[in-house]
C-alpha positions in Angstrom: -19.0 -16.9 2.4 -16.5 -14.3 3.6 -12.9 -15.2 2.8 -9.9 -15.9 5.1 -7.4 -13.1 5.6 -4.9 -14.6 3.0 -4.2 -17.8 1.1 -3.0 -20.9 3.0 0.3 -21.1 1.1 2.3 -18.9 -1.3 4.6 -20.5 -3.8 7.8 -18.5 -4.6 7.2 -18.3 -8.3 3.6 -17.0 -7.7 4.8 -14.5 -5.2 7.2 -13.0 -7.7 4.5 -13.1 -10.4 2.3 -10.9 -8.2 5.0 -8.5 -7.4 6.0 -8.2 -11.0 2.4 -7.6 -12.0 2.1 -4.7 -9.7 5.5 -3.3 -10.7 4.6 -3.5 -14.4 1.5 -1.4 -13.8 3.3 1.2 -11.6 6.2 1.7 -14.0 3.9 1.8 -17.0 1.7 4.5 -15.4 4.7 6.5 -14.3 6.0 6.5 -17.9 2.5 7.6 -19.1 2.6 10.6 -16.8 6.0 11.6 -18.1 4.9 11.1 -21.7 1.7 13.2 -21.1 3.8 16.0 -19.7 6.0 15.8 -22.9 2.7 16.0 -24.9 3.4 12.6 -26.5 0.0 11.4 -25.0 -2.9 13.8 -25.4 -6.5 13.9 -24.3 -7.7 12.4 -21.0 -5.4 10.3 -18.9 -6.5 8.5 -15.7 -3.7 6.7 -13.8 -4.0 3.6 -11.7 -1.1 4.3 -9.4 -1.9 3.0 -5.9 -4.6 0.6 -7.0 -2.4 -2.1 -8.6 -3.2 -4.8 -6.1 -6.9 -4.8 -7.1 -6.4 -5.7 -10.8 -3.5 -8.0 -10.2 -5.3 -9.9 -7.4 -8.6 -10.3 -9.2 -7.1 -11.5 -12.5 -5.4 -14.4 -10.6 -8.9 -16.0 -10.3 -9.7 -15.8 -14.0 -9.0 -18.1 -16.9 -8.4 -17.1 -20.5 -12.0 -17.9 -21.3 -13.3 -15.4 -18.8 -14.2 -11.8 -19.7 -13.1 -8.6 -18.2 -15.0 -5.3 -18.4 -13.3 -2.2 -17.0 -13.6 1.6 -16.5 -11.8 4.5 -18.0 -9.0 4.0 -15.5 -8.2 0.7 -17.1 -4.5 0.6 -18.1 -3.8 -1.6 -15.1 -6.7 -4.0 -15.8 -5.5 -4.4 -19.4 -1.9 -5.0 -18.4 -2.9 -7.6 -15.8 -5.2 -9.3 -18.2 -2.4 -9.8 -20.7 -3.0 -7.1 -23.3 0.4 -6.3 -24.8 2.0 -3.2 -23.3 3.1 -2.0 -26.7 -0.4 -2.1 -28.1 -1.7 -0.2 -25.0 0.9 2.5 -25.4 0.4 2.8 -29.1 -3.3 3.3 -28.5 -2.6 6.2 -26.2 -0.3 7.6 -28.8 -3.2 7.5 -31.3 -1.4 5.0 -33.5 -2.9 2.5 -35.9 -1.0 -0.3 -34.0 -3.0 0.5 -30.8 -5.7 -1.8 -29.3 -8.4 0.3 -31.0 -6.5 1.4 -34.0 -5.6 4.7 -32.2 -9.3 5.8 -32.2 -10.1 5.3 -28.6 -7.1 6.5 -26.6 -6.5 6.0 -22.9 -10.2 5.4 -22.0 -11.1 2.9 -24.7 -8.7 0.0 -24.6 -10.2 -3.2 -26.1 -8.8 -6.7 -27.0 -11.0 -9.5 -28.2 -8.1 -11.9 -28.1 -7.8 -11.3 -24.3 -11.6 -11.0 -23.9 -11.0 -7.5 -22.5 -14.1 -5.5 -23.3 -13.1 -1.9 -22.4 -12.2 0.7 -21.3 -15.6 2.5 -20.9 -15.7 6.3 -20.6 -19.2 6.4 -19.2 -19.4 6.0 -15.5 -21.2 2.7 -14.9 -21.3 2.0 -18.6 -19.6 -1.4 -18.3 -22.1 -2.8 -15.9 -24.9 -3.7 -18.3 -22.3 -4.8 -20.8 -20.9 -7.3 -18.2 -24.5 -8.5 -17.5 -25.0 -9.1 -21.3 -21.7 -11.1 -21.6 -22.6 -13.2 -18.6 -26.2 -13.8 -19.9 -24.7 -15.1 -23.2 -22.4 -17.4 -21.3 -25.3 -18.6 -19.1 -27.6 -19.3 -22.0 -24.8 -21.2 -23.8 -23.9 -23.1 -20.6 -20.3 -21.9 -20.5 -18.6 -22.1 -17.2 -17.1 -18.6 -17.5 -16.9 -15.6 -15.3 -17.3 -12.0 -16.3 -15.3 -9.7 -14.0 -16.7 -6.2 -14.1 -14.5 -3.4 -12.6 -16.1 -0.1 -11.7 -15.6 2.7 -9.1 -17.8 3.5 -6.1 -19.1 6.5 -8.1 -21.0 4.1 -10.4 -23.0 2.9 -7.4 -25.0 6.1 -7.7 -25.9 5.4 -11.3 -29.1 3.6 -12.4 -27.1 1.1 -14.4 -25.7 -0.3 -11.1 -29.1 -1.1 -9.7 -30.5 -2.4 -12.9 -27.5 -4.6 -13.5 -27.3 -6.1 -10.1 -31.0 -6.8 -10.0 -30.9 -8.7 -13.3 -27.7 -10.5 -12.5 -29.3 -11.7 -9.2 -32.7 -12.5 -10.8 -31.2 -14.6 -13.6 -28.3 -16.0 -11.4 -25.7 -14.8 -13.9 -21.9 -15.5 -13.6 -20.7 -11.9 -12.8 -18.0 -10.9 -10.4 -18.8 -7.3 -9.5 -15.5 -5.6 -8.5 -16.2 -2.2 -7.0 -12.9 -0.3 -6.7 -13.8 2.1 -3.8 -11.1 4.7 -3.8 -13.3 7.1 -1.8 -13.7 9.8 -4.5 -15.8 9.8 -7.6 -13.7 12.3 -9.4 -13.7 15.0 -6.7 -16.7 14.0 -4.7 -16.3 12.0 -1.5 -18.5 9.0 -1.1 -20.4 10.4 1.9 -21.3 13.5 -0.1 -23.0 11.5 -2.9 -24.4 8.4 -1.1 -26.8 8.4 1.9 -25.7 4.8 2.5 -21.9 4.4 2.3 -21.9 0.6 3.1 -21.6 -0.5 -0.5 -21.8 -4.2 0.4 -25.1 -3.5 2.0 -26.4 -2.1 -1.3 -25.3 -5.2 -3.2 -26.7 -7.5 -0.5 -30.1 -5.8 -0.9 -30.3 -7.6 -4.2 -29.6 -10.9 -2.5 -26.0 -11.0 -3.8 -23.2 -12.2 -1.5 -20.9 -9.3 -0.8 -18.0 -8.5 1.4 -15.3 -5.8 1.7 -11.6 -6.5 0.8 -8.5 -4.7 1.8 -7.4 -3.9 -1.8 -4.0 -2.6 -0.6 -3.2 -6.2 0.0 -2.8 -8.3 -3.2 -3.0 -11.6 -1.3 -6.3 -10.6 0.3 -7.7 -9.6 -3.1 -6.6 -12.8 -4.8 -8.0 -14.9 -2.0 -11.4 -13.1 -2.1 -11.5 -13.3 -5.9 -10.7 -17.0 -6.1 -13.4 -17.8 -3.5 -15.9 -15.6 -5.4 -15.0 -17.1 -8.8 -15.3 -20.6 -7.4 -18.9 -19.9 -6.2 -19.8 -18.3 -9.4 -18.5 -21.2 -11.5 -20.5 -23.5 -9.3 -23.7 -21.8 -10.4 -24.4 -19.8 -7.3 -24.9 -16.6 -9.3 -23.1 -13.2 -8.9 -20.8 -12.0 -6.2 -19.9 -8.5 -5.2 -16.5 -7.4 -3.9 -15.9 -4.0 -2.4 -12.2 -3.5 -3.2 -11.1 -0.8 -0.7 -8.3 1.1 -2.4 -6.9 4.5 -3.0 -5.4 6.4 -6.0 -2.2 8.2 -5.2 -2.4 10.5 -8.2 -5.0 13.0 -9.3 -8.3 11.8 -10.8 -6.9 12.9 -14.2 -4.0 15.0 -15.3 -6.2 18.2 -15.1 -7.3 17.6 -11.5 -6.0 20.1 -8.9 -7.0 17.8 -6.0 -8.6 20.4 -3.9 -11.0 17.9 -2.3 -8.5 15.9 -0.2 -5.6 16.8 2.0 -2.0 16.0 1.5 -2.0 14.3 4.9 -4.7 11.9 3.8 -2.8 11.1 0.6 0.5 10.5 2.5 -1.3 8.3 5.0 -2.5 6.0 2.2 0.9 6.1 0.5 2.3 4.6 3.7 0.1 1.5 2.8 1.5 1.3 -0.8 0.7 -2.2 -1.9 4.0 -2.8 -3.7 6.6 -2.1 -1.0 4.2 -3.6 1.6 4.1 -6.9 -0.4 7.8 -6.8 -1.0 8.4 -6.4 2.7 6.2 -9.4 3.4 8.0 -11.5 0.9 11.3 -10.6 2.4 10.1 -11.7 5.8 9.0 -15.0 4.3 12.4 -15.5 2.6 10.7 -15.3 -0.8 12.4 -12.2 -2.1 16.1 -11.3 -2.3 17.8 -8.1 -3.5 18.8 -9.8 -6.7 15.1 -10.8 -7.4 13.9 -7.3 -6.9 16.6 -5.8 -9.1 15.8 -8.4 -11.8 12.1 -7.6 -11.7 12.8 -3.9 -11.9 15.1 -4.4 -14.8 12.7 -6.6 -16.8 9.8 -4.2 -16.2 11.9 -1.2 -17.3 12.9 -3.0 -20.5 9.3 -3.9 -21.2 8.1 -0.3 -20.7 10.9 1.1 -22.8 10.0 -1.3 -25.6 6.4 -0.3 -25.4 7.3 3.3 -25.7 9.6 2.6 -28.7 6.8 0.6 -30.3 4.4 3.5 -30.0 6.9 6.0 -31.2 7.5 3.9 -34.3 3.8 3.5 -34.9 1.8 5.0 -37.8 -1.2 7.2 -37.9 -4.4 6.0 -39.6 -4.6 7.3 -43.2 -7.0 10.1 -43.6 -8.8 8.1 -46.3 -9.7 5.5 -43.7 -11.2 7.9 -41.1 -14.8 7.1 -42.2 -14.3 3.4 -41.7 -16.3 1.8 -39.0 -18.7 4.8 -38.8 -21.3 2.8 -40.6 -21.4 -0.9 -41.1 -19.8 -1.9 -44.4 -21.8 -3.9 -46.9 -20.2 -7.2 -47.9 -22.3 -7.7 -51.1 
């Protein structure tokens, strides 16, 4: 069930939607880096720069009824899923208007309205949650898909093996999206895994699995659509190894001593945004005016998100004990 290289056709409106989706994430993350340096955002911050095609491509295969579970590097997933940029930025500012009332910060974005269930700080922590969501849908006979994003570092965790085993055993509707950016924090894949073929690991649980060039948004979308179609048809889970790369450090405190500048620059040469823009120009689907308009619209949206966060309020001290224990209703 391995997908073709790219979709059969590409409509102009959809092409610009994909480009805009990746630009939104890139410019949002760049703003976050600046705001962190200005100490407007505090705590941990993990940027998605370089990996935009993965989130944008996968979300094209999902409906509003589907669920998304993500990692602590989840700003891009949340934006692609439709969580408002202002609410995301307000959360990172620690404001009450944030997605988690300012209590979770960068790593704990959540939106029930968009069926976006984290933002999970624990490596691999979203995997059993995704299996639980999919099991509920399966038992209630919903034709939904739960897309679970996680890094290749999670493959070394027990939750990965337990989750894939149960998903396969119970034929659950889970789309496992492993974002392989080669480094689990600062540890190269070959230094932590004796078997580096991640698809082979998934296939050992009798789950269809294939690698995808996740620097190519069309390849990701095509693979995700084919996987989601099979899952909705009752074929059980599918595993995609989204081969990608983060251009920035693991977090804002990371000195990046584990990889060379030459390696980073080689991957930047495959930047999914200019590469896609170049392809669209060659197809006659992108003009200078289009690109300028997209950049302007995205800049305005990011500026509005920052302004919304700046104008936000902190939770009253009197409310800090709320949600620590369940509140009695009678």
